[in-house]
C-alpha positions as CSV (number, residue, x, y, z in Angstrom):
1,M,10.1,-11.0,-55.4
2,D,7.3,-13.3,-56.3
3,A,3.6,-12.4,-55.7
4,S,3.6,-14.8,-52.8
5,P,7.3,-14.8,-51.6
6,P,8.7,-17.6,-49.4
7,H,8.9,-16.4,-45.8
8,T,9.9,-17.5,-42.4
9,D,8.7,-16.8,-38.9
10,A,10.2,-13.6,-37.4
11,D,9.5,-14.7,-33.8
12,G,12.4,-14.2,-31.4
13,V,14.8,-11.4,-30.2
14,W,16.2,-9.1,-32.9
15,H,19.2,-7.7,-31.2
16,G,22.1,-5.3,-32.0
17,L,19.8,-2.8,-33.9
18,Q,19.8,0.9,-34.1
19,L,16.3,2.5,-34.0
20,A,15.5,5.4,-36.3
21,P,14.9,8.4,-34.1
22,G,11.2,9.4,-33.7
23,L,9.9,6.2,-35.4
24,A,10.0,3.9,-32.3
25,Q,8.3,3.9,-28.9
26,P,10.7,2.0,-26.6
27,D,9.5,0.4,-23.4
28,E,12.6,1.8,-21.7
29,P,14.7,4.8,-22.6
30,L,17.5,4.4,-25.1
31,A,20.7,6.4,-24.9
32,E,21.9,7.9,-28.2
33,G,23.7,5.2,-30.2
34,E,22.7,2.5,-27.7
35,A,22.0,-0.9,-29.3
36,A,18.4,-1.9,-29.2
37,S,16.4,-5.1,-29.3
38,L,13.0,-6.0,-30.6
39,V,11.0,-9.0,-29.4
40,V,8.5,-10.6,-31.8
41,H,6.2,-13.3,-30.5
42,Q,3.3,-14.8,-32.6
43,G,3.7,-12.0,-35.1
44,V,3.4,-9.1,-32.7
45,L,6.1,-6.8,-31.2
46,R,6.2,-7.6,-27.5
47,W,9.1,-5.5,-26.3
48,V,11.2,-2.6,-27.7
49,G,14.2,-1.2,-25.8
50,P,17.9,-1.4,-24.9
51,A,19.5,-4.7,-25.8
52,A,21.3,-4.6,-22.4
53,R,18.0,-4.6,-20.5
54,L,16.1,-7.3,-22.4
55,P,13.5,-8.8,-20.0
56,A,14.4,-12.2,-18.6
57,A,11.2,-13.7,-20.0
58,W,12.7,-13.5,-23.5
59,A,16.3,-14.6,-22.6
60,Q,15.8,-18.0,-24.2
61,A,13.9,-16.9,-27.3
62,P,15.5,-17.5,-30.7
63,R,18.0,-14.8,-31.7
64,H,18.3,-12.8,-34.9
65,D,21.5,-10.8,-35.2
66,G,20.7,-7.2,-36.3
67,A,24.4,-6.5,-36.9
68,G,24.1,-2.8,-36.2
69,L,21.4,-2.3,-38.9
70,L,19.0,0.6,-38.7
71,A,15.4,-0.4,-37.9
72,T,12.4,1.6,-39.2
73,P,8.8,0.8,-39.3
74,G,7.6,-0.7,-42.6
75,L,7.1,2.0,-45.1
76,V,3.6,3.2,-46.1
77,D,2.7,4.5,-49.6
78,C,-0.5,6.3,-48.8
79,H,-1.5,7.7,-52.3
80,T,-1.2,5.6,-55.5
81,H,-3.1,4.8,-58.7
82,L,-1.3,1.5,-59.3
83,V,-4.0,-0.3,-61.2
84,Y,-4.4,1.0,-64.8
85,G,-3.9,0.0,-68.4
86,G,-1.3,1.4,-70.8
87,Q,1.2,4.2,-70.1
88,R,1.6,7.9,-71.1
89,A,5.2,8.4,-72.1
90,G,4.0,10.3,-75.2
91,E,2.2,12.9,-73.0
92,F,5.4,13.3,-71.0
93,A,7.1,14.3,-74.3
94,M,4.2,16.7,-75.1
95,R,4.6,18.5,-71.8
96,L,8.4,18.8,-72.4
97,A,7.5,20.4,-75.7
98,G,5.4,23.0,-73.9
99,A,1.9,21.7,-73.4
100,S,0.4,22.3,-70.0
101,Y,-1.3,19.6,-67.9
102,E,-4.7,21.3,-68.6
103,E,-4.0,21.5,-72.3
104,V,-3.1,17.8,-72.5
105,A,-6.4,17.0,-70.7
106,R,-8.5,19.2,-72.8
107,A,-7.0,17.6,-76.0
108,G,-8.4,14.2,-74.9
109,G,-5.2,13.0,-73.3
110,G,-4.5,12.8,-69.6
111,I,-6.8,10.8,-67.5
112,A,-9.1,10.1,-70.5
113,S,-6.4,8.2,-72.3
114,T,-5.7,6.0,-69.4
115,V,-9.5,5.4,-69.0
116,R,-9.6,4.0,-72.6
117,A,-6.6,1.7,-71.9
118,T,-8.0,0.5,-68.6
119,R,-11.4,-0.3,-70.0
120,A,-9.8,-2.3,-72.8
121,A,-7.7,-4.4,-70.4
122,S,-8.9,-7.6,-68.7
123,E,-8.8,-8.1,-65.0
124,D,-5.8,-10.5,-65.3
125,E,-3.9,-8.0,-67.5
126,L,-4.5,-5.2,-65.0
127,F,-3.4,-7.5,-62.2
128,A,-0.2,-8.6,-63.9
129,C,0.8,-5.0,-64.8
130,A,0.0,-3.7,-61.3
131,L,1.9,-6.5,-59.6
132,A,5.0,-5.6,-61.7
133,R,4.7,-2.0,-60.5
134,L,4.1,-3.0,-56.9
135,R,7.2,-5.2,-56.6
136,P,9.8,-2.4,-56.4
137,L,7.8,-0.8,-53.7
138,M,7.7,-4.0,-51.8
139,E,11.5,-4.6,-52.2
140,E,12.0,-1.1,-50.8
141,G,10.2,-2.0,-47.6
142,V,6.6,-0.9,-48.2
143,C,4.3,-2.8,-45.9
144,A,1.0,-0.9,-46.6
145,V,-0.2,0.8,-49.7
146,E,-3.3,2.7,-50.8
147,I,-4.6,1.9,-54.3
148,K,-7.3,4.2,-55.9
149,S,-9.7,3.4,-58.7
150,G,-10.7,6.3,-61.0
151,Y,-9.5,5.0,-64.4
152,G,-12.7,3.0,-65.1
153,L,-15.3,5.7,-64.6
154,A,-18.1,3.2,-65.1
155,L,-19.4,0.7,-62.6
156,A,-18.0,-2.4,-64.3
157,H,-14.6,-0.9,-64.8
158,E,-14.3,0.7,-61.4
159,R,-15.3,-2.7,-59.9
160,R,-12.5,-4.3,-61.9
161,Q,-9.9,-1.9,-60.7
162,L,-10.9,-2.4,-57.1
163,R,-11.1,-6.1,-57.4
164,V,-7.5,-6.1,-58.7
165,A,-6.4,-4.0,-55.7
166,R,-8.0,-6.5,-53.4
167,R,-6.2,-9.3,-55.3
168,L,-2.9,-7.6,-54.9
169,G,-3.3,-7.5,-51.1
170,Q,-4.2,-11.2,-51.1
171,A,-1.3,-12.2,-53.4
172,T,1.4,-10.2,-51.6
173,G,0.4,-10.0,-48.0
174,L,0.6,-6.2,-48.1
175,A,-2.0,-4.2,-46.3
176,V,-3.9,-2.7,-49.2
177,R,-6.4,0.1,-48.6
178,T,-8.8,0.6,-51.5
179,T,-10.1,4.1,-52.4
180,F,-13.0,4.7,-54.7
181,L,-12.2,7.6,-57.0
182,G,-15.1,7.4,-59.3
183,A,-15.2,11.2,-59.3
184,H,-11.7,11.5,-61.0
185,A,-12.7,12.8,-64.4
186,L,-15.9,13.1,-66.5
187,P,-16.2,10.0,-68.7
188,P,-16.8,10.7,-72.5
189,E,-20.3,9.2,-72.4
190,Y,-21.2,11.9,-69.9
191,A,-19.7,14.8,-71.8
192,G,-21.5,18.0,-70.8
193,R,-23.5,16.2,-68.1
194,S,-21.3,16.5,-65.0
195,Q,-24.2,16.5,-62.6
196,D,-25.7,13.4,-64.1
197,Y,-22.4,11.6,-63.7
198,I,-22.0,12.7,-60.0
199,D,-25.6,11.5,-59.4
200,H,-24.6,8.1,-60.9
201,V,-21.4,8.0,-58.7
202,C,-23.4,8.7,-55.6
203,N,-26.6,6.8,-56.2
204,D,-25.4,3.7,-58.1
205,M,-21.6,3.2,-58.2
206,L,-20.6,3.9,-54.6
207,P,-23.5,1.9,-52.9
208,A,-22.9,-1.1,-55.2
209,L,-19.1,-1.2,-54.7
210,H,-19.5,-0.6,-51.0
211,A,-22.0,-3.5,-50.7
212,E,-19.4,-5.7,-52.4
213,G,-16.8,-4.9,-49.8
214,L,-14.5,-3.2,-52.3
215,V,-14.3,0.3,-50.8
216,D,-12.3,1.4,-47.8
217,A,-12.4,5.2,-48.5
218,V,-13.7,7.7,-51.0
219,D,-11.8,10.4,-52.9
220,V,-12.6,13.1,-55.4
221,F,-10.5,15.2,-57.7
222,C,-11.8,18.7,-56.9
223,E,-10.4,21.1,-59.5
224,R,-11.3,23.3,-62.4
225,I,-10.7,20.5,-64.9
226,A,-12.5,17.9,-62.7
227,F,-15.3,18.5,-60.2
228,S,-16.7,21.5,-58.4
229,L,-16.9,22.1,-54.7
230,A,-20.7,21.4,-54.7
231,E,-20.2,18.1,-56.6
232,T,-17.4,17.1,-54.3
233,E,-19.7,17.7,-51.3
234,Q,-22.4,15.5,-52.9
235,V,-19.9,12.6,-53.1
236,F,-18.7,13.2,-49.5
237,A,-22.3,13.2,-48.2
238,A,-22.9,9.9,-50.0
239,A,-19.8,8.4,-48.4
240,Q,-20.8,9.7,-45.0
241,R,-24.2,8.0,-45.3
242,L,-22.4,4.7,-45.9
243,G,-20.0,5.3,-43.0
244,L,-16.9,5.6,-45.3
245,P,-14.1,8.0,-44.6
246,V,-13.2,10.5,-47.3
247,K,-10.0,12.1,-48.6
248,L,-9.5,14.7,-51.4
249,H,-7.2,15.6,-54.3
250,A,-7.2,19.3,-53.1
251,E,-5.7,22.6,-54.2
252,Q,-3.3,21.1,-56.8
253,L,-3.8,23.5,-59.6
254,S,-5.8,26.3,-57.9
255,D,-7.3,27.1,-54.5
256,M,-10.9,25.7,-54.8
257,G,-11.5,25.7,-51.0
258,G,-11.6,21.9,-51.1
259,A,-9.4,21.5,-47.9
260,Q,-12.0,23.4,-45.8
261,L,-14.8,21.2,-47.2
262,A,-12.8,18.1,-46.6
263,A,-12.0,19.2,-43.0
264,R,-15.7,19.6,-42.3
265,Y,-16.1,15.9,-43.2
266,R,-13.1,15.0,-41.0
267,A,-11.2,13.8,-44.1
268,L,-8.3,11.4,-43.5
269,S,-6.2,13.5,-45.8
270,C,-5.9,16.3,-48.3
271,D,-3.4,15.5,-51.1
272,H,-1.2,17.7,-53.4
273,I,-2.2,21.0,-51.7
274,E,0.3,23.2,-53.6
275,H,-2.3,26.1,-53.6
276,L,-3.6,25.5,-50.0
277,S,-4.6,28.7,-48.2
278,Q,-4.0,29.6,-44.6
279,A,-7.7,29.0,-44.0
280,G,-7.3,25.5,-45.4
281,V,-4.3,24.9,-43.2
282,E,-6.2,25.9,-40.1
283,A,-9.2,23.8,-41.0
284,M,-7.0,20.7,-41.5
285,A,-5.3,21.3,-38.2
286,Q,-8.6,21.6,-36.4
287,A,-9.9,18.4,-38.1
288,G,-6.8,16.3,-37.7
289,T,-6.5,15.9,-41.4
290,V,-3.2,14.7,-42.8
291,A,-1.5,16.8,-45.6
292,V,-0.2,14.3,-48.2
293,L,2.7,15.8,-50.2
294,L,3.3,14.4,-53.7
295,P,6.7,15.7,-54.9
296,G,6.7,13.2,-57.8
297,A,3.8,15.0,-59.5
298,F,5.3,18.4,-58.6
299,Y,8.6,17.4,-60.3
300,T,7.0,15.8,-63.4
301,L,4.8,18.8,-64.0
302,R,7.7,21.2,-63.4
303,D,5.5,23.1,-60.9
304,T,6.7,26.2,-59.2
305,Q,4.0,26.6,-56.6
306,L,5.3,25.0,-53.4
307,P,3.0,23.6,-50.8
308,P,2.8,25.8,-47.7
309,I,5.2,23.7,-45.6
310,A,6.0,26.4,-43.1
311,A,2.4,27.1,-42.4
312,L,1.6,23.3,-42.1
313,R,4.5,22.9,-39.7
314,A,3.5,25.9,-37.6
315,A,-0.1,24.6,-37.4
316,G,1.0,21.1,-36.4
317,V,-0.6,19.5,-39.4
318,P,1.0,16.0,-39.9
319,M,2.7,15.8,-43.3
320,A,2.8,12.5,-45.2
321,V,4.8,11.8,-48.4
322,S,3.8,9.4,-51.1
323,T,4.7,8.3,-54.6
324,D,1.3,9.3,-56.2
325,H,2.2,6.5,-58.7
326,N,0.2,7.1,-61.8
327,P,0.9,7.0,-65.5
328,G,0.5,10.6,-66.3
329,T,2.1,12.8,-63.7
330,S,4.1,10.6,-61.3
331,P,5.4,7.3,-62.8
332,A,7.4,6.9,-59.6
333,L,8.2,3.5,-58.0
334,S,10.4,4.5,-55.1
335,L,9.1,5.9,-51.9
336,L,12.6,6.7,-50.7
337,L,13.1,8.9,-53.8
338,M,10.0,10.7,-52.8
339,A,11.4,11.3,-49.4
340,N,14.5,12.8,-51.0
341,M,12.4,15.0,-53.2
342,A,10.3,16.1,-50.3
343,C,13.5,17.3,-48.6
344,T,15.1,18.9,-51.7
345,L,12.1,20.3,-53.4
346,F,9.8,21.1,-50.4
347,R,12.4,21.7,-47.8
348,L,11.2,19.0,-45.3
349,T,13.7,18.0,-42.7
350,V,15.0,14.4,-42.7
351,P,12.9,13.5,-39.6
352,E,9.8,15.0,-41.3
353,A,10.4,13.1,-44.5
354,L,10.9,9.8,-42.7
355,A,7.8,10.3,-40.6
356,G,6.1,11.2,-43.8
357,I,6.6,7.7,-45.3
358,T,5.8,5.9,-42.1
359,L,4.0,7.4,-39.1
360,H,1.9,10.1,-40.9
361,A,1.4,8.0,-44.0
362,A,-0.2,5.3,-41.8
363,R,-2.5,7.9,-40.3
364,A,-3.5,9.1,-43.8
365,L,-4.9,5.6,-44.4
366,G,-6.5,5.2,-40.9
367,L,-3.8,2.6,-40.1
368,Q,-2.1,4.5,-37.3
369,D,-2.8,1.7,-34.8
370,T,-1.1,-1.0,-36.8
371,H,1.5,0.6,-39.1
372,G,4.1,3.4,-39.1
373,L,5.6,3.0,-35.7
374,I,7.8,0.4,-33.9
375,A,6.1,-0.2,-30.6
376,A,5.1,-3.1,-28.3
377,G,1.6,-4.4,-28.9
378,R,1.6,-3.7,-32.7
379,P,2.0,-6.2,-35.6
380,A,5.6,-6.7,-36.5
381,H,6.1,-4.6,-39.6
382,F,9.7,-3.3,-39.7
383,V,12.6,-2.9,-42.1
384,L,16.4,-3.2,-41.5
385,W,18.7,-1.0,-43.5
386,P,22.4,-1.2,-44.1
387,V,23.1,2.5,-43.3
388,A,25.1,4.3,-40.6
389,E,22.4,6.9,-39.9
390,A,18.7,7.5,-40.7
391,A,19.6,10.5,-42.9
392,E,21.0,8.2,-45.5
393,L,17.5,6.9,-46.3
394,A,16.6,10.4,-47.7
395,Y,20.1,11.2,-48.9
396,W,20.7,8.4,-51.4
397,F,18.6,8.1,-54.5
398,G,18.6,5.3,-57.0
399,R,20.7,3.1,-54.8
400,Q,19.4,2.2,-51.3
401,R,17.6,-1.2,-50.9
402,A,16.2,-2.7,-47.8
403,H,18.3,-5.4,-46.2
404,T,15.6,-7.3,-44.3
405,I,11.8,-6.8,-44.4
406,V,9.5,-8.2,-41.7
407,R,5.8,-7.9,-42.6
408,G,3.1,-9.2,-40.4
409,G,5.5,-11.1,-38.3
410,R,7.0,-12.9,-41.3
411,I,10.5,-12.4,-42.8
412,V,9.7,-11.7,-46.5
413,Q,13.1,-10.5,-47.5
414,R,16.5,-11.0,-45.8
415,G,20.1,-10.3,-46.3
416,L,20.1,-8.0,-49.3
417,A,22.9,-5.4,-49.5
């Protein structure tokens, strides 16, 4: 798939489809197994419902044969670090030899090594590498993606990462949400001066990048090896002053109480959350904050502390699933594989996993009005799959590809088996 793929208009009636349960809002009730139709006009879904009851107003519209394919909303990858230099396969080998994530980080590896490689790369080099990583996600049906900074850790380099993220959206037509993660790690030039760096993030970096239109949301890595609860709140307060939503890398390695803090700021999401407490669950439920599950990092780190899925489910906290693509702990480029892992490792049900990569992932990005659901009045973002039932999307791994992708009312991929 090229950066700017050839595409054709998706306007017309898409008939003979099966709708994935729970991921569509039909205008009229559909019986189980009943063929459905979608009407696209001027890039917008105008009607969703039983093919046998298509409104007369669309009877003469162009026809697209769905051939019994399964329709889902376009997928949403709501937590990625796609823009960076280098790779960290060597650290993967170190961990397999017994080193912990914290030991690798304290030895100068981890995020610090990616910071060095990212600072050394040009904007065009970062763009080319990130585009190559983005292509498999696009081919799998991803229509919206979040891309974080956090590997620059200086104004010029954070700006470069965010500029590349914006360029990726312009080049591909994806909805790209940019997240400023300047508080990802302490840069070497600020060693022993954590508070000075947080002051720089809040007073200099964030206002400048926001003024340049490069920031959609603000994130912090709140953890023992990163930033404290007080430092995290300082960043959140700075974001709040600028009217920017926040999210948090929370409770990945320990319970820092970050989820409760994030909930007080009405965070879009708390991500990782393996060590999330019941108090954190309740705070997130009250605030409407999405829990973003990242099974790729859990798998790569060979973690054993499961996120509190039953508690999240009982409290009604929406659960999203994402790749967390990054070079150190989740070099994953398949959102469907993450859905499988969320089921097998975290014990999500198939409907929960599929909602996690569509409906709830969109909410985690503040895109719930435009992405993650097939419904009239929304932009036409949907994917057709050559499967007999929705469970196959989480069942297969390393095999399943999207047949047809409609993004923003344009057909950007069609007819792949």
